[in-house]
C-alpha positions as CSV (number, residue, x, y, z in Angstrom):
1,M,132.1,99.5,48.7
2,S,131.9,102.9,50.2
3,S,128.4,103.4,48.7
4,F,127.2,100.3,50.5
5,I,128.5,101.6,53.8
6,D,126.9,105.0,53.2
7,L,123.6,103.3,52.4
8,K,123.8,101.1,55.5
9,Y,124.5,104.1,57.6
10,R,121.6,106.1,56.2
11,I,119.2,103.2,56.7
12,S,120.2,102.6,60.4
13,F,120.2,106.3,61.1
14,N,116.7,106.7,59.9
15,K,115.6,103.7,62.1
16,L,117.1,105.3,65.2
17,H,116.0,108.9,64.6
18,N,112.3,109.6,64.4
19,S,111.3,113.2,65.3
20,K,107.6,112.4,65.7
21,L,108.2,109.5,68.0
22,E,110.7,111.4,70.2
23,L,108.2,114.3,70.4
24,L,105.4,111.8,71.4
25,W,107.4,110.1,74.2
26,N,108.4,113.5,75.6
27,I,105.0,115.0,75.6
28,L,103.0,112.0,76.6
29,P,104.5,111.8,80.2
30,I,103.8,115.6,80.6
31,F,100.1,115.0,79.9
32,C,100.1,112.0,82.2
33,L,101.7,113.9,85.1
34,S,99.3,116.9,84.5
35,F,96.4,114.5,84.6
36,I,97.6,113.1,88.0
37,A,98.7,116.5,89.4
38,G,95.4,118.3,89.0
39,P,93.4,116.3,91.5
40,S,96.4,116.0,93.8
41,F,96.7,119.8,94.1
42,V,93.0,120.0,94.9
43,L,93.4,117.4,97.7
44,L,96.5,119.1,99.1
45,Y,94.5,122.4,99.3
46,L,91.6,120.7,101.0
47,V,93.8,119.0,103.6
48,E,95.0,122.4,104.7
49,D,91.6,124.1,104.5
50,F,90.5,125.1,108.0
51,S,87.6,127.4,107.1
52,E,84.7,125.0,107.9
53,V,85.9,123.6,111.2
54,S,83.2,123.0,113.8
55,Y,85.1,121.4,116.6
56,I,88.7,121.9,117.9
57,I,90.5,119.4,120.0
58,K,93.9,120.0,121.5
59,V,96.0,116.8,121.8
60,M,99.1,116.8,124.1
61,G,101.6,114.1,124.3
62,N,103.0,113.4,127.8
63,Q,105.2,110.7,129.2
64,W,103.5,108.1,128.7
65,Y,99.9,109.1,128.0
66,W,97.8,111.5,125.9
67,S,95.9,114.6,127.2
68,Y,92.9,116.1,125.4
69,E,91.3,119.5,125.8
70,F,88.2,120.8,124.0
71,L,85.4,123.3,124.3
72,D,82.4,121.7,125.9
73,F,79.4,122.6,123.7
74,N,76.9,120.8,125.9
75,N,77.2,123.4,128.6
76,S,74.3,125.9,128.3
77,S,76.0,128.7,130.3
78,T,77.5,131.7,128.5
79,N,80.9,131.1,130.1
80,L,83.4,129.1,128.0
81,N,83.8,125.7,129.6
82,F,86.8,123.7,128.6
83,T,86.8,120.0,129.2
84,S,90.1,118.1,129.6
85,F,91.0,114.6,130.4
86,D,93.9,112.2,130.2
87,S,93.9,109.0,128.3
88,V,96.1,106.2,129.9
89,M,96.5,102.6,128.7
90,L,94.4,100.1,130.7
91,S,96.2,97.4,132.7
92,E,95.5,93.8,131.9
93,N,93.5,93.5,135.2
94,D,91.3,96.5,134.3
95,L,90.9,95.1,130.8
96,L,89.7,91.8,132.1
97,A,87.2,93.5,134.4
98,Q,85.7,95.5,131.6
99,N,85.6,92.5,129.3
100,Y,86.1,94.4,126.1
101,G,89.0,96.0,124.1
102,F,92.4,94.9,122.9
103,R,95.4,94.3,125.1
104,L,97.9,97.2,124.9
105,L,95.4,99.2,122.8
106,E,92.6,100.1,125.2
107,V,92.5,103.3,127.3
108,N,90.6,104.5,130.3
109,N,89.1,107.5,128.5
110,R,88.3,107.3,124.8
111,L,88.2,110.3,122.6
112,K,84.7,110.8,121.2
113,L,84.3,112.3,117.8
114,M,81.2,113.4,116.0
115,Y,80.1,111.7,112.8
116,L,80.3,113.9,109.6
117,I,81.5,116.9,111.6
118,N,84.8,118.7,110.7
119,T,87.2,118.4,113.6
120,C,90.5,120.2,113.9
121,F,93.2,118.6,115.9
122,L,96.0,120.8,117.4
123,V,98.8,118.4,118.4
124,T,101.7,119.3,120.7
125,S,103.9,117.7,123.3
126,T,105.0,118.6,126.8
127,D,108.2,116.7,127.0
128,V,109.7,114.8,124.0
129,L,108.7,114.1,120.4
130,H,105.6,111.9,120.0
131,S,103.5,111.0,117.0
132,W,99.7,110.9,117.3
133,A,98.6,108.3,114.7
134,V,95.3,106.6,114.0
135,P,96.0,104.9,110.7
136,S,92.4,103.7,110.1
137,L,91.2,107.3,110.1
138,G,94.1,108.5,108.0
139,L,95.6,110.6,110.8
140,K,99.2,111.0,111.7
141,T,101.1,114.0,112.9
142,D,104.1,114.7,115.1
143,A,103.7,116.1,118.5
144,C,106.7,118.4,119.1
145,P,107.4,120.4,122.3
146,G,106.9,124.1,121.7
147,R,105.2,123.6,118.3
148,I,101.5,123.1,117.4
149,N,100.8,121.0,114.4
150,R,97.2,120.9,113.1
151,M,95.1,118.6,110.9
152,V,91.5,118.3,110.0
153,L,89.3,115.2,110.1
154,W,85.9,114.7,108.6
155,P,84.9,111.2,109.9
156,S,83.0,109.5,107.2
157,R,82.3,106.3,109.0
158,Q,81.3,105.3,112.5
159,G,83.1,102.9,114.8
160,I,86.0,102.5,117.2
161,F,89.4,103.3,115.8
162,Y,92.7,102.4,117.4
163,G,96.1,104.0,117.1
164,Q,99.4,104.4,118.9
165,C,102.3,106.8,119.2
166,S,104.4,106.0,116.2
167,E,107.5,107.9,117.2
168,I,110.3,106.1,119.2
169,C,109.9,108.5,122.1
170,G,111.4,106.5,125.0
171,I,111.2,103.4,127.0
172,N,107.4,103.3,127.3
173,H,106.8,104.3,123.7
174,A,104.7,101.2,123.1
175,Y,102.3,102.0,125.9
176,M,100.7,105.2,124.5
177,P,97.6,103.9,122.7
178,I,94.9,106.1,121.2
179,V,91.2,105.2,120.9
180,C,88.8,107.3,118.9
181,V,85.1,106.6,118.9
182,V,83.1,108.1,116.1
183,E,79.4,108.4,117.0
């Protein structure tokens, strides 16, 4: 009887323990993760690469609008000429008068970006935490007072892109739209 139990134990032990199979299911995920990680590391490096930036825009979050500053390249004088403007949400009456745009998403001054030109955004805030987000362009960064966050965009398609402050920054948080026009 004991030889039957020993034989049964040996057979079941051999079925549960297979060194080659264990080695395979430990090494196979390592190769899969390495295959995924390689391109991911390249993309992470390129996201933070600021060497080829042609245009720099400073974005400032205020209560309850956005301010933009950038160097005006159209000016032919030798002096540096910075252009700045505020972007405030249009009221419903102004929106009806212009006869275009979306309610709660249209602004009085749109941010114009150049097609296929690397643009660096320096994002900060003057009062509370905001979040400058244009999801259709793949942009989202926090605007923190006393800190400058940066990101690079290479617009690969033309059009009008809408976004909003995606941080719960106060009572008028929903009234901070962003409109980017890529031409």
